[in-house]
N, CA, C and O atoms as CSV, one atom per row, in Angstrom:
chain,resi,resn,atom,element,x,y,z
A,1,MET,N,N,-51.595,-10.584,-4.507
A,1,MET,CA,C,-50.677,-11.662,-4.770
A,1,MET,C,C,-49.502,-11.176,-5.602
A,1,MET,O,O,-48.369,-11.621,-5.414
A,2,LYS,N,N,-49.772,-10.285,-6.499
A,2,LYS,CA,C,-48.706,-9.762,-7.336
A,2,LYS,C,C,-47.690,-8.969,-6.501
A,2,LYS,O,O,-46.487,-9.031,-6.758
A,3,ARG,N,N,-48.180,-8.228,-5.506
A,3,ARG,CA,C,-47.281,-7.450,-4.644
A,3,ARG,C,C,-46.351,-8.348,-3.861
A,3,ARG,O,O,-45.169,-8.032,-3.725
A,4,SER,N,N,-46.838,-9.436,-3.352
A,4,SER,CA,C,-45.981,-10.323,-2.575
A,4,SER,C,C,-44.917,-10.970,-3.457
A,4,SER,O,O,-43.804,-11.212,-2.991
A,5,ALA,N,N,-45.225,-11.248,-4.693
A,5,ALA,CA,C,-44.234,-11.802,-5.616
A,5,ALA,C,C,-43.131,-10.781,-5.893
A,5,ALA,O,O,-41.955,-11.135,-5.982
A,6,ILE,N,N,-43.517,-9.520,-6.027
A,6,ILE,CA,C,-42.530,-8.458,-6.262
A,6,ILE,C,C,-41.653,-8.285,-5.022
A,6,ILE,O,O,-40.438,-8.131,-5.139
A,7,ARG,N,N,-42.260,-8.309,-3.846
A,7,ARG,CA,C,-41.498,-8.181,-2.604
A,7,ARG,C,C,-40.498,-9.326,-2.447
A,7,ARG,O,O,-39.357,-9.104,-2.042
A,8,ILE,N,N,-40.914,-10.515,-2.757
A,8,ILE,CA,C,-40.017,-11.671,-2.670
A,8,ILE,C,C,-38.872,-11.522,-3.663
A,8,ILE,O,O,-37.723,-11.812,-3.329
A,9,ALA,N,N,-39.171,-11.075,-4.875
A,9,ALA,CA,C,-38.131,-10.894,-5.888
A,9,ALA,C,C,-37.125,-9.832,-5.445
A,9,ALA,O,O,-35.920,-10.005,-5.626
A,10,VAL,N,N,-37.614,-8.737,-4.868
A,10,VAL,CA,C,-36.730,-7.680,-4.387
A,10,VAL,C,C,-35.869,-8.196,-3.238
A,10,VAL,O,O,-34.671,-7.914,-3.192
A,11,LEU,N,N,-36.459,-8.942,-2.317
A,11,LEU,CA,C,-35.721,-9.497,-1.197
A,11,LEU,C,C,-34.608,-10.435,-1.670
A,11,LEU,O,O,-33.482,-10.374,-1.177
A,12,VAL,N,N,-34.937,-11.295,-2.623
A,12,VAL,CA,C,-33.932,-12.216,-3.172
A,12,VAL,C,C,-32.803,-11.433,-3.831
A,12,VAL,O,O,-31.631,-11.772,-3.664
A,13,LEU,N,N,-33.147,-10.391,-4.575
A,13,LEU,CA,C,-32.140,-9.561,-5.242
A,13,LEU,C,C,-31.238,-8.878,-4.217
A,13,LEU,O,O,-30.019,-8.860,-4.391
A,14,VAL,N,N,-31.805,-8.322,-3.168
A,14,VAL,CA,C,-31.023,-7.651,-2.129
A,14,VAL,C,C,-30.088,-8.640,-1.439
A,14,VAL,O,O,-28.922,-8.326,-1.201
A,15,LEU,N,N,-30.586,-9.821,-1.119
A,15,LEU,CA,C,-29.743,-10.834,-0.485
A,15,LEU,C,C,-28.602,-11.267,-1.400
A,15,LEU,O,O,-27.479,-11.465,-0.937
A,16,ALA,N,N,-28.877,-11.412,-2.672
A,16,ALA,CA,C,-27.835,-11.813,-3.623
A,16,ALA,C,C,-26.763,-10.728,-3.736
A,16,ALA,O,O,-25.570,-11.034,-3.756
A,17,LEU,N,N,-27.181,-9.475,-3.808
A,17,LEU,CA,C,-26.214,-8.379,-3.891
A,17,LEU,C,C,-25.392,-8.263,-2.612
A,17,LEU,O,O,-24.187,-8.019,-2.675
A,18,THR,N,N,-26.017,-8.432,-1.466
A,18,THR,CA,C,-25.305,-8.374,-0.194
A,18,THR,C,C,-24.256,-9.478,-0.098
A,18,THR,O,O,-23.130,-9.236,0.338
A,19,ALA,N,N,-24.626,-10.679,-0.501
A,19,ALA,CA,C,-23.664,-11.787,-0.481
A,19,ALA,C,C,-22.498,-11.505,-1.413
A,19,ALA,O,O,-21.354,-11.807,-1.073
A,20,GLY,N,N,-22.761,-10.937,-2.573
A,20,GLY,CA,C,-21.695,-10.590,-3.522
A,20,GLY,C,C,-20.761,-9.541,-2.964
A,20,GLY,O,O,-19.546,-9.637,-3.140
A,21,LEU,N,N,-21.308,-8.536,-2.290
A,21,LEU,CA,C,-20.476,-7.495,-1.701
A,21,LEU,C,C,-19.606,-8.047,-0.583
A,21,LEU,O,O,-18.431,-7.693,-0.486
A,22,LEU,N,N,-20.154,-8.895,0.251
A,22,LEU,CA,C,-19.365,-9.476,1.336
A,22,LEU,C,C,-18.219,-10.316,0.798
A,22,LEU,O,O,-17.118,-10.286,1.346
A,23,THR,N,N,-18.460,-11.044,-0.244
A,23,THR,CA,C,-17.399,-11.853,-0.852
A,23,THR,C,C,-16.332,-10.968,-1.478
A,23,THR,O,O,-15.140,-11.241,-1.333
A,24,ALA,N,N,-16.740,-9.917,-2.168
A,24,ALA,CA,C,-15.789,-9.022,-2.833
A,24,ALA,C,C,-14.971,-8.216,-1.840
A,24,ALA,O,O,-13.859,-7.801,-2.165
A,25,CYS,N,N,-15.483,-7.982,-0.650
A,25,CYS,CA,C,-14.785,-7.177,0.356
A,25,CYS,C,C,-13.866,-7.990,1.248
A,25,CYS,O,O,-13.492,-7.532,2.327
A,26,GLY,N,N,-13.499,-9.172,0.823
A,26,GLY,CA,C,-12.515,-9.939,1.576
A,26,GLY,C,C,-13.117,-10.817,2.639
A,26,GLY,O,O,-12.567,-10.935,3.734
A,27,GLY,N,N,-14.220,-11.426,2.340
A,27,GLY,CA,C,-14.855,-12.297,3.297
A,27,GLY,C,C,-14.061,-13.558,3.581
A,27,GLY,O,O,-14.350,-14.243,4.562
A,28,GLY,N,N,-13.075,-13.892,2.765
A,28,GLY,CA,C,-12.308,-15.117,2.973
A,28,GLY,C,C,-10.891,-14.824,3.392
A,28,GLY,O,O,-10.426,-13.688,3.296
A,29,ASP,N,N,-10.196,-15.861,3.865
A,29,ASP,CA,C,-8.792,-15.716,4.238
A,29,ASP,C,C,-7.943,-15.809,2.989
A,29,ASP,O,O,-8.019,-16.797,2.258
A,30,LYS,N,N,-7.137,-14.794,2.736
A,30,LYS,CA,C,-6.206,-14.849,1.615
A,30,LYS,C,C,-4.983,-14.020,1.968
A,30,LYS,O,O,-5.069,-13.046,2.716
A,31,ALA,N,N,-3.870,-14.412,1.430
A,31,ALA,CA,C,-2.625,-13.703,1.705
A,31,ALA,C,C,-2.604,-12.390,0.943
A,31,ALA,O,O,-2.991,-12.334,-0.224
A,32,ALA,N,N,-2.154,-11.341,1.603
A,32,ALA,CA,C,-2.046,-10.042,0.961
A,32,ALA,C,C,-0.789,-9.966,0.095
A,32,ALA,O,O,-0.771,-9.276,-0.924
A,33,TYR,N,N,0.247,-10.668,0.503
A,33,TYR,CA,C,1.536,-10.586,-0.181
A,33,TYR,C,C,2.117,-11.984,-0.417
A,33,TYR,O,O,1.756,-12.956,0.247
A,34,THR,N,N,3.027,-12.041,-1.382
A,34,THR,CA,C,3.872,-13.214,-1.536
A,34,THR,C,C,5.143,-12.900,-0.756
A,34,THR,O,O,5.854,-11.948,-1.076
A,35,ALA,N,N,5.422,-13.692,0.256
A,35,ALA,CA,C,6.559,-13.416,1.136
A,35,ALA,C,C,7.849,-13.258,0.340
A,35,ALA,O,O,8.120,-14.021,-0.587
A,36,GLY,N,N,8.633,-12.262,0.716
A,36,GLY,CA,C,9.907,-12.022,0.045
A,36,GLY,C,C,10.348,-10.588,0.208
A,36,GLY,O,O,9.789,-9.845,1.015
A,37,THR,N,N,11.349,-10.196,-0.556
A,37,THR,CA,C,11.896,-8.842,-0.527
A,37,THR,C,C,11.736,-8.238,-1.914
A,37,THR,O,O,12.095,-8.851,-2.919
A,38,TYR,N,N,11.194,-7.032,-1.952
A,38,TYR,CA,C,10.869,-6.361,-3.212
A,38,TYR,C,C,11.444,-4.951,-3.205
A,38,TYR,O,O,11.528,-4.309,-2.159
A,39,THR,N,N,11.837,-4.479,-4.384
A,39,THR,CA,C,12.478,-3.178,-4.499
A,39,THR,C,C,11.761,-2.327,-5.535
A,39,THR,O,O,11.404,-2.796,-6.616
A,40,GLY,N,N,11.561,-1.064,-5.177
A,40,GLY,CA,C,11.001,-0.082,-6.099
A,40,GLY,C,C,11.915,1.124,-6.138
A,40,GLY,O,O,12.602,1.429,-5.163
A,41,THR,N,N,11.921,1.810,-7.273
A,41,THR,CA,C,12.784,2.988,-7.441
A,41,THR,C,C,11.974,4.117,-8.060
A,41,THR,O,O,11.116,3.889,-8.913
A,42,ALA,N,N,12.260,5.349,-7.615
A,42,ALA,CA,C,11.611,6.533,-8.184
A,42,ALA,C,C,12.597,7.697,-8.147
A,42,ALA,O,O,13.578,7.671,-7.404
A,43,GLN,N,N,12.329,8.699,-8.943
A,43,GLN,CA,C,13.189,9.874,-9.019
A,43,GLN,C,C,12.908,10.800,-7.846
A,43,GLN,O,O,11.788,11.281,-7.674
A,44,GLY,N,N,13.938,11.046,-7.042
A,44,GLY,CA,C,13.824,11.963,-5.908
A,44,GLY,C,C,14.303,13.346,-6.291
A,44,GLY,O,O,14.379,13.676,-7.475
A,45,TYR,N,N,14.625,14.156,-5.299
A,45,TYR,CA,C,15.090,15.521,-5.542
A,45,TYR,C,C,16.481,15.540,-6.158
A,45,TYR,O,O,16.735,16.291,-7.099
A,46,GLY,N,N,17.385,14.715,-5.629
A,46,GLY,CA,C,18.764,14.739,-6.102
A,46,GLY,C,C,19.131,13.571,-6.994
A,46,GLY,O,O,20.189,13.589,-7.623
A,47,GLY,N,N,18.298,12.575,-7.063
A,47,GLY,CA,C,18.585,11.381,-7.846
A,47,GLY,C,C,17.587,10.295,-7.506
A,47,GLY,O,O,16.510,10.573,-6.980
A,48,GLU,N,N,17.940,9.072,-7.803
A,48,GLU,CA,C,17.027,7.968,-7.563
A,48,GLU,C,C,16.922,7.633,-6.077
A,48,GLU,O,O,17.898,7.694,-5.330
A,49,VAL,N,N,15.707,7.278,-5.680
A,49,VAL,CA,C,15.436,6.805,-4.330
A,49,VAL,C,C,14.974,5.363,-4.469
A,49,VAL,O,O,14.087,5.068,-5.269
A,50,THR,N,N,15.567,4.473,-3.699
A,50,THR,CA,C,15.243,3.052,-3.769
A,50,THR,C,C,14.664,2.603,-2.434
A,50,THR,O,O,15.252,2.817,-1.374
A,51,VAL,N,N,13.493,1.974,-2.516
A,51,VAL,CA,C,12.837,1.446,-1.326
A,51,VAL,C,C,12.826,-0.072,-1.433
A,51,VAL,O,O,12.353,-0.630,-2.423
A,52,THR,N,N,13.345,-0.729,-0.420
A,52,THR,CA,C,13.346,-2.189,-0.359
A,52,THR,C,C,12.447,-2.602,0.791
A,52,THR,O,O,12.659,-2.206,1.937
A,53,ILE,N,N,11.438,-3.407,0.470
A,53,ILE,CA,C,10.447,-3.822,1.461
A,53,ILE,C,C,10.442,-5.342,1.559
A,53,ILE,O,O,10.391,-6.048,0.552
A,54,THR,N,N,10.496,-5.823,2.784
A,54,THR,CA,C,10.385,-7.257,3.049
A,54,THR,C,C,9.008,-7.504,3.655
A,54,THR,O,O,8.579,-6.799,4.568
A,55,VAL,N,N,8.323,-8.525,3.126
A,55,VAL,CA,C,6.980,-8.838,3.599
A,55,VAL,C,C,6.851,-10.322,3.913
A,55,VAL,O,O,7.557,-11.162,3.356
A,56,ASP,N,N,5.918,-10.619,4.832
A,56,ASP,CA,C,5.490,-11.998,4.991
A,56,ASP,C,C,4.109,-12.060,4.315
A,56,ASP,O,O,3.760,-11.144,3.570
A,57,ALA,N,N,3.345,-13.078,4.547
A,57,ALA,CA,C,2.080,-13.231,3.835
A,57,ALA,C,C,1.067,-12.123,4.131
A,57,ALA,O,O,0.177,-11.870,3.319
A,58,SER,N,N,1.193,-11.461,5.281
A,58,SER,CA,C,0.166,-10.497,5.644
A,58,SER,C,C,0.655,-9.117,6.073
A,58,SER,O,O,-0.161,-8.230,6.327
A,59,SER,N,N,1.972,-8.918,6.158
A,59,SER,CA,C,2.429,-7.618,6.651
A,59,SER,C,C,3.834,-7.271,6.169
A,59,SER,O,O,4.587,-8.119,5.688
A,60,ILE,N,N,4.151,-5.995,6.318
A,60,ILE,CA,C,5.495,-5.493,6.024
A,60,ILE,C,C,6.348,-5.756,7.258
A,60,ILE,O,O,5.998,-5.350,8.366
A,61,THR,N,N,7.469,-6.438,7.055
A,61,THR,CA,C,8.333,-6.763,8.189
A,61,THR,C,C,9.596,-5.902,8.252
A,61,THR,O,O,10.201,-5.776,9.316
A,62,ASP,N,N,10.001,-5.306,7.122
A,62,ASP,CA,C,11.196,-4.461,7.131
A,62,ASP,C,C,11.141,-3.498,5.954
A,62,ASP,O,O,10.624,-3.833,4.888
A,63,VAL,N,N,11.675,-2.309,6.154
A,63,VAL,CA,C,11.744,-1.288,5.101
A,63,VAL,C,C,13.104,-0.618,5.180
A,63,VAL,O,O,13.522,-0.170,6.248
A,64,THR,N,N,13.793,-0.551,4.051
A,64,THR,CA,C,15.025,0.243,3.972
A,64,THR,C,C,14.904,1.168,2.777
A,64,THR,O,O,14.330,0.812,1.748
A,65,ILE,N,N,15.451,2.353,2.931
A,65,ILE,CA,C,15.396,3.355,1.869
A,65,ILE,C,C,16.796,3.888,1.633
A,65,ILE,O,O,17.513,4.236,2.571
A,66,GLU,N,N,17.169,3.946,0.369
A,66,GLU,CA,C,18.452,4.518,-0.018
A,66,GLU,C,C,18.208,5.704,-0.935
A,66,GLU,O,O,17.428,5.627,-1.884
A,67,GLY,N,N,18.879,6.782,-0.638
A,67,GLY,CA,C,18.797,7.980,-1.466
A,67,GLY,C,C,20.081,8.761,-1.317
A,67,GLY,O,O,20.089,9.860,-0.763
A,68,ALA,N,N,21.162,8.197,-1.811
A,68,ALA,CA,C,22.501,8.772,-1.603
A,68,ALA,C,C,22.638,10.182,-2.158
A,68,ALA,O,O,23.459,10.959,-1.671
A,69,ASP,N,N,21.841,10.524,-3.175
A,69,ASP,CA,C,21.985,11.834,-3.797
A,69,ASP,C,C,20.983,12.864,-3.277
A,69,ASP,O,O,20.933,13.987,-3.778
A,70,GLU,N,N,20.186,12.488,-2.276
A,70,GLU,CA,C,19.258,13.455,-1.685
A,70,GLU,C,C,20.038,14.410,-0.787
A,70,GLU,O,O,21.076,14.047,-0.234
A,71,THR,N,N,19.537,15.615,-0.649
A,71,THR,CA,C,20.184,16.598,0.219
A,71,THR,C,C,20.261,16.036,1.634
A,71,THR,O,O,19.224,15.772,2.243
A,72,PRO,N,N,21.474,15.846,2.175
A,72,PRO,CA,C,21.612,15.157,3.466
A,72,PRO,C,C,20.779,15.757,4.598
A,72,PRO,O,O,20.187,15.020,5.385
A,73,GLU,N,N,20.729,17.083,4.686
A,73,GLU,CA,C,20.031,17.725,5.794
A,73,GLU,C,C,18.514,17.740,5.632
A,73,GLU,O,O,17.796,17.988,6.601
A,74,VAL,N,N,18.015,17.480,4.427
A,74,VAL,CA,C,16.565,17.578,4.185
A,74,VAL,C,C,16.018,16.206,3.802
A,74,VAL,O,O,15.508,15.470,4.647
A,75,GLY,N,N,16.130,15.878,2.527
A,75,GLY,CA,C,15.601,14.596,2.053
A,75,GLY,C,C,16.301,13.408,2.676
A,75,GLY,O,O,15.660,12.422,3.039
A,76,GLY,N,N,17.611,13.497,2.800
A,76,GLY,CA,C,18.373,12.403,3.400
A,76,GLY,C,C,17.964,12.166,4.849
A,76,GLY,O,O,17.880,11.025,5.302
A,77,ALA,N,N,17.713,13.246,5.563
A,77,ALA,CA,C,17.307,13.137,6.961
A,77,ALA,C,C,15.902,12.561,7.092
A,77,ALA,O,O,15.567,11.994,8.132
A,78,ALA,N,N,15.078,12.696,6.062
A,78,ALA,CA,C,13.696,12.219,6.105
A,78,ALA,C,C,13.567,10.722,5.838
A,78,ALA,O,O,12.532,10.131,6.146
A,79,LEU,N,N,14.591,10.106,5.277
A,79,LEU,CA,C,14.480,8.712,4.845
A,79,LEU,C,C,14.160,7.750,5.983
A,79,LEU,O,O,13.311,6.874,5.817
A,80,ASP,N,N,14.809,7.885,7.121
A,80,ASP,CA,C,14.531,6.988,8.250
A,80,ASP,C,C,13.099,7.155,8.760
A,80,ASP,O,O,12.422,6.177,9.077
A,81,THR,N,N,12.651,8.409,8.833
A,81,THR,CA,C,11.283,8.686,9.275
A,81,THR,C,C,10.271,8.064,8.311
A,81,THR,O,O,9.281,7.471,8.739
A,82,LEU,N,N,10.524,8.203,7.019
A,82,LEU,CA,C,9.611,7.650,6.015
A,82,LEU,C,C,9.594,6.121,6.061
A,82,LEU,O,O,8.537,5.506,5.920
A,83,ALA,N,N,10.760,5.512,6.256
A,83,ALA,CA,C,10.830,4.053,6.356
A,83,ALA,C,C,10.003,3.556,7.534
A,83,ALA,O,O,9.250,2.590,7.408
A,84,GLU,N,N,10.144,4.213,8.667
A,84,GLU,CA,C,9.377,3.820,9.851
A,84,GLU,C,C,7.879,4.032,9.634
A,84,GLU,O,O,7.064,3.232,10.093
A,85,SER,N,N,7.524,5.096,8.942
A,85,SER,CA,C,6.110,5.368,8.663
A,85,SER,C,C,5.493,4.277,7.792
A,85,SER,O,O,4.366,3.849,8.040
A,86,ILE,N,N,6.221,3.829,6.779
A,86,ILE,CA,C,5.725,2.763,5.903
A,86,ILE,C,C,5.534,1.479,6.696
A,86,ILE,O,O,4.516,0.799,6.563
A,87,LYS,N,N,6.516,1.158,7.517
A,87,LYS,CA,C,6.433,-0.073,8.319
A,87,LYS,C,C,5.261,-0.012,9.292
A,87,LYS,O,O,4.516,-0.981,9.435
A,88,THR,N,N,5.100,1.118,9.956
A,88,THR,CA,C,4.016,1.286,10.919
A,88,THR,C,C,2.647,1.264,10.243
A,88,THR,O,O,1.720,0.621,10.735
A,89,ALA,N,N,2.518,1.971,9.111
A,89,ALA,CA,C,1.240,2.045,8.396
A,89,ALA,C,C,0.910,0.745,7.681
A,89,ALA,O,O,-0.258,0.423,7.465
A,90,GLY,N,N,1.939,0.008,7.320
A,90,GLY,CA,C,1.715,-1.218,6.570
A,90,GLY,C,C,1.325,-0.953,5.128
A,90,GLY,O,O,0.726,-1.803,4.468
A,91,SER,N,N,1.671,0.240,4.640
A,91,SER,CA,C,1.364,0.591,3.255
A,91,SER,C,C,2.220,1.769,2.811
A,91,SER,O,O,2.965,2.351,3.598
A,92,ALA,N,N,2.095,2.106,1.532
A,92,ALA,CA,C,2.823,3.250,0.984
A,92,ALA,C,C,2.028,4.539,1.148
A,92,ALA,O,O,2.518,5.614,0.804
A,93,GLU,N,N,0.827,4.445,1.661
A,93,GLU,CA,C,-0.032,5.613,1.841
A,93,GLU,C,C,0.272,6.255,3.184
A,93,GLU,O,O,-0.408,6.015,4.181
A,94,ILE,N,N,1.312,7.077,3.182
A,94,ILE,CA,C,1.781,7.730,4.400
A,94,ILE,C,C,1.843,9.232,4.173
A,94,ILE,O,O,1.764,9.704,3.039
A,95,ASP,N,N,1.985,9.971,5.255
A,95,ASP,CA,C,2.207,11.410,5.141
A,95,ASP,C,C,3.664,11.650,4.788
A,95,ASP,O,O,4.547,10.907,5.215
A,96,GLY,N,N,3.910,12.697,4.004
A,96,GLY,CA,C,5.276,13.061,3.672
A,96,GLY,C,C,5.913,13.847,4.808
A,96,GLY,O,O,5.257,14.182,5.795
A,97,VAL,N,N,7.183,14.132,4.656
A,97,VAL,CA,C,7.917,14.926,5.633
A,97,VAL,C,C,7.968,16.359,5.118
A,97,VAL,O,O,8.375,16.604,3.982
A,98,ALA,N,N,7.554,17.300,5.956
A,98,ALA,CA,C,7.557,18.711,5.578
A,98,ALA,C,C,8.956,19.159,5.190
A,98,ALA,O,O,9.926,18.865,5.888
A,99,GLY,N,N,9.055,19.863,4.089
A,99,GLY,CA,C,10.340,20.350,3.614
A,99,GLY,C,C,11.058,19.361,2.714
A,99,GLY,O,O,12.053,19.713,2.080
A,100,ALA,N,N,10.574,18.140,2.649
A,100,ALA,CA,C,11.177,17.098,1.814
A,100,ALA,C,C,10.093,16.463,0.934
A,100,ALA,O,O,9.992,15.241,0.825
A,101,THR,N,N,9.302,17.316,0.322
A,101,THR,CA,C,8.144,16.846,-0.451
A,101,THR,C,C,8.541,15.969,-1.625
A,101,THR,O,O,7.941,14.915,-1.834
A,102,VAL,N,N,9.536,16.381,-2.393
A,102,VAL,CA,C,9.934,15.599,-3.567
A,102,VAL,C,C,10.483,14.237,-3.145
A,102,VAL,O,O,10.156,13.217,-3.751
A,103,THR,N,N,11.304,14.225,-2.124
A,103,THR,CA,C,11.843,12.966,-1.605
A,103,THR,C,C,10.713,12.094,-1.061
A,103,THR,O,O,10.680,10.890,-1.317
A,104,SER,N,N,9.795,12.691,-0.319
A,104,SER,CA,C,8.667,11.942,0.236
A,104,SER,C,C,7.820,11.320,-0.866
A,104,SER,O,O,7.429,10.157,-0.777
A,105,ASP,N,N,7.543,12.096,-1.895
A,105,ASP,CA,C,6.750,11.576,-3.022
A,105,ASP,C,C,7.475,10.438,-3.732
A,105,ASP,O,O,6.849,9.461,-4.145
A,106,ALA,N,N,8.786,10.560,-3.875
A,106,ALA,CA,C,9.571,9.495,-4.504
A,106,ALA,C,C,9.540,8.232,-3.658
A,106,ALA,O,O,9.404,7.129,-4.186
A,107,VAL,N,N,9.665,8.392,-2.348
A,107,VAL,CA,C,9.620,7.233,-1.449
A,107,VAL,C,C,8.259,6.548,-1.551
A,107,VAL,O,O,8.189,5.323,-1.645
A,108,LYS,N,N,7.186,7.324,-1.533
A,108,LYS,CA,C,5.847,6.745,-1.626
A,108,LYS,C,C,5.648,6.003,-2.946
A,108,LYS,O,O,5.063,4.920,-2.968
A,109,ALA,N,N,6.128,6.576,-4.035
A,109,ALA,CA,C,5.995,5.931,-5.343
A,109,ALA,C,C,6.815,4.641,-5.410
A,109,ALA,O,O,6.332,3.621,-5.902
A,110,ALA,N,N,8.035,4.686,-4.923
A,110,ALA,CA,C,8.889,3.498,-4.935
A,110,ALA,C,C,8.325,2.407,-4.021
A,110,ALA,O,O,8.362,1.226,-4.366
A,111,ALA,N,N,7.809,2.799,-2.867
A,111,ALA,CA,C,7.212,1.829,-1.941
A,111,ALA,C,C,5.970,1.212,-2.561
A,111,ALA,O,O,5.755,0.006,-2.443
A,112,ALA,N,N,5.148,2.022,-3.223
A,112,ALA,CA,C,3.953,1.498,-3.876
A,112,ALA,C,C,4.334,0.491,-4.963
A,112,ALA,O,O,3.663,-0.528,-5.130
A,113,ASP,N,N,5.396,0.773,-5.693
A,113,ASP,CA,C,5.877,-0.154,-6.717
A,113,ASP,C,C,6.327,-1.467,-6.098
A,113,ASP,O,O,5.986,-2.540,-6.597
A,114,ALA,N,N,7.086,-1.392,-5.022
A,114,ALA,CA,C,7.567,-2.604,-4.346
A,114,ALA,C,C,6.398,-3.429,-3.812
A,114,ALA,O,O,6.387,-4.654,-3.938
A,115,LEU,N,N,5.415,-2.754,-3.213
A,115,LEU,CA,C,4.268,-3.468,-2.669
A,115,LEU,C,C,3.390,-4.081,-3.776
A,115,LEU,O,O,2.813,-5.154,-3.598
A,116,ALA,N,N,3.302,-3.393,-4.901
A,116,ALA,CA,C,2.550,-3.951,-6.036
A,116,ALA,C,C,3.208,-5.252,-6.511
A,116,ALA,O,O,2.521,-6.211,-6.865
A,117,GLN,N,N,4.531,-5.271,-6.514
A,117,GLN,CA,C,5.240,-6.505,-6.880
A,117,GLN,C,C,4.941,-7.604,-5.865
A,117,GLN,O,O,4.751,-8.759,-6.245
A,118,ALA,N,N,4.898,-7.260,-4.584
A,118,ALA,CA,C,4.632,-8.237,-3.534
A,118,ALA,C,C,3.217,-8.794,-3.610
A,118,ALA,O,O,2.968,-9.929,-3.202
A,119,GLN,N,N,2.301,-8.003,-4.127
A,119,GLN,CA,C,0.924,-8.437,-4.253
A,119,GLN,C,C,0.689,-9.244,-5.528
A,119,GLN,O,O,-0.377,-9.829,-5.720
A,120,GLY,N,N,1.697,-9.265,-6.391
A,120,GLY,CA,C,1.597,-10.033,-7.625
A,120,GLY,C,C,0.901,-9.284,-8.668
A,120,GLY,O,O,0.729,-9.786,-9.778
């Protein structure tokens, strides 16, 4: 009889933990972002890089990147590719552009800042 009581207690504990994990992992409908346009800035290779991200409640709808002081042939050329990557990925966690590591890192940092603002 004692064994069955322990088994029941363990089962109840496992069910309670499972329910808690499902709730914590986004079991409900909630907005990821507050709709609007947000801007983040970070230090690039030649100067500041500014990422402006527009979001609706659940996704990134537009990304623009400005880096007027980045080397035009390297970092400057990477900005459009990075903007498209952020929009496609739906996050700031993207691969950088080879040869434009500092600019890529600045874009990722600025995008992460903008998205953090959008998430509140």
